[in-house]
Every structure is written in structure tokens, then in C-alpha cells.
C-alpha positions, 0 to 999 in steps of 0.5 A: 500499500505504501508503494502504491502511494509512493508511485502515485505521488511520483506519477503526479509530480511527473504529470506536473512536469508535463502539464506545466508546458501544456498550460503556461508554455504559451504565456511564457513563449509569447513573453507575457511572463518573462521568468520561468518560475513565475509561469510554473507557480501560476500553473501550480496554483491553478492545477490545485484549484481545478483538481479540487473543484472540478476533477471528480467526474474524470476520476469516476471515469478512469476508476470504474468506467473502463474496467470493473472497480473491483479489479482495482486491488492494491497491487493492480493499482500500484502496477497500473500507476507504475506502468504509466509513470515509467512511460511518462518519466521517459517522455519527461527526460526527452522534453516531450509534452506527453498526455498523461491521459493517454498513458493512464488510459493505456495502463488501465486498458492493459490491466483490463486486457489482462483480466479480460474485463475491458469496456471496449466501447467506452475505450473506443469513445474516448479514443475517438475524442482523442483523435478529433480534438487535436484536429479541431484545436489545430483547425481553429487556431490555424483559422484564427492565426490567419485572421490575426495575421490580417489584423496585424498587417493592418495594425502593425503596432497593435500589440505594442500600443495602449492595448499591450497591457490588456493583451498580456493580462488575457494571455496569462488569464487564459493560461491560468484557465488552461492550467485549471483545466489540467487540474480538472483532468490530469490529477485524476490520472494519478489518483484514480487507481487509488480511489478505485482500490478504496485507498482514498476518498475522491475529495482527499485524493484530489487534494493530495494529488493536486498538491503533488502535481503542482510540486512537480510542475514547480520542480520538474517543468522547466524543460517541457515549458521550454519545448512548448513555449519556444521550440515549436514556433514563436507566438505573439500575444494575440496568438497566445490568447487564441491557443490558451482559450482554444485549449482550455475551452475544449478540455474544461467542456470535455472534463464536465462530462468526465472525458479525459482529453489529452491536454498536451496534444490539444495545446501542442496542436494549437501551437502547431496550427498557429505556426502553420498559419505563420510558416505554412507546412514548414512547421511540420518539417521541424525535428521537434514536431515529428518527434512529438508525433511519434512519442504520442503514437507510441506511448499509450501502447508502451504503458498498456504493454507494461501494465499488461506484463506486470499483471501477468507477472503478478499472475505468474503467467509464464507463457504470456510474459514470454510472448510479451518479450518475444514481441518486444524483441521482434519490434527492436529487431524490426527497428534495427533492420529499418535503421540498417536499411536507411544507413545502406541507402545513405551510403549508396547515395554518397558512393554514387 
């Protein structure tokens, strides 16, 4: 039980590190907030508020909406959290803003598959929103970005004139609400398994989880804040307002119905939408964008595979563990072969 709490709170801190960029990266990247620590403190305060006052429905979805609640024993909760934590920790080390909802749902799905009790319709319903909302966010901010470009071409000094203080305030305010939406949704990812295992009540879990997510944002959020704030594209104040407003509106609306949307993907898709309005499709040629897309696709499967493997180890199912190991080795072999093929083509091209 102690280990389950330790894993959950470590996971919560990593959620804070990842969610910091998703919520306050725009305010920091646009120059509305000059210092990183200020952006991270604002993020932390908003996350606690969103968790305590709005996180209940998402907790119920994760703790009992995908698999039967009775499956969440203390051991199962710990293993699901461990699988999600390892996936998120790898992404944070790489500085990639990863959706904690995806890896948590992936881990819970891995548990459900191991016990043959996964609610597939509910899972597909959530995945549908995962696929649709980043596209919606990209489209909205792309259109808004084009409109902003037209307005700024007519009024080039608009953001530096008398309206600048108002624009700065609005960027910070929308960033605050984006962090609030992260609290409503992301904290549940860390503490829902504990609630499912009846180790904590929902209200207590949301308070403790919110505090640890906030602590993680302050202590571990710098690298991811830099990635979302400055490494994808440069945003102005008006563009920052549109990004944060779009992301927070989508995520808060979904959280009110208990749907855990991937806030990191939505925010980053919004930033890429603005970047596409500025630079055209060149933004997709940047290494950081392609790297994020690959991590987003792979991460849920990694957490699902880890959770499934851990459960099978708990069940002492040697055949299933052997098949998982064989699958991992086969995947690594295919990756190695693809790399060798690319190197041979590159060498052949040079020799010619």
C-alpha cells in the first residue's frame, strides 16, 4: 500500500512536469511572463484549484468507467500506476509534452486486457475524442492565426500600443484557465487507481494529488515549458490568447462530462496550427514536431504493454510473459533492420 502511494505521488509530480508546458508554455513563449518560475507557480496554483473543484467526474471515468472497480486491488493499482509513471518519466526526460491521459488510459486498458474485463466501447469512445479534438484545435487556431495575421498587417503596432497591458493580462488569464483545466483532468490520472482500490476518498485524493502535481510543475517543468513555449514556433500575444483559450475551452468542456482529453496534444496542436498559419507546412519539417508525433503514438501502447506484463507477472503467467518478451524483441529487431536499411541507402547515395 505504501508503495502504491509512492508511485502515485511520483506519477503526479511527473504529470506536473508535463502539464506545465501544456498550460503555461504559451504565456511564457509569447513573453507575457518573462521568468519561468513565475509561469510554473501560476500553473501550480491553478492546477490545485482545478483538481479540488472540478476533477471528480474524470476520476470516476478512470477508476470505474473502463474496467470493473473491483479489479482495482492495491497490487493492481500500484502496477497500473507504475506502468504509466515509467512511460511519462521517459517522455519528461526527452522534454516531450506527453498526454498523461493517454498513458493512464493505456495502462488501465492493459489491466483490463490482462483480466479480460475491458469495456471496449467506452475505450473506443474516449479514443474517438483523442483523435478528433487535436484536429479541431489545430483547425481553429490555424483559422484564427490567419485572421490575426490580417489584423496585424493593417495595425502593425497593435500589440505594442496602449492595448498591450490588456493582451498580456488575457494571455496570463487564459493560461491560468488552461492550467485549471489540466487540474480538472490530469490529477485524476495519478489518483484514480487509488480511489478505485478504495485507498482514498475522491475529495482527499484530489487534494493530495493536486498538491503533488503542483509540486512537480514547479520542480520538474522547466524543460517541457521550454519545448512548448519556444522550440515549436514563436507566438505573439494575440496568438497566445487564441491558443490557450482554444485548449482550455475544449478540455474544460470535456472534463465536465468526465471525458479525459489529452491536454498536451490539444495545446501543442493549437501551437502547431498557429505555426502553420505563420510558416505554412514548414512547421511540420521541424524535428521536435515529428518527434512529438512519434512519442504520442507510441506512448499509450508502451504503458498498455507494461501494465499487461506487470499483471501477468503478478498472475505468474509464464506463457504470456514469454509472448510479451518475444514481441518486444521482434519490434527492436525490425527497428534495427530499418535503421540498417536507411544507412545502406545513405552510404550508397554518397558512393554514387
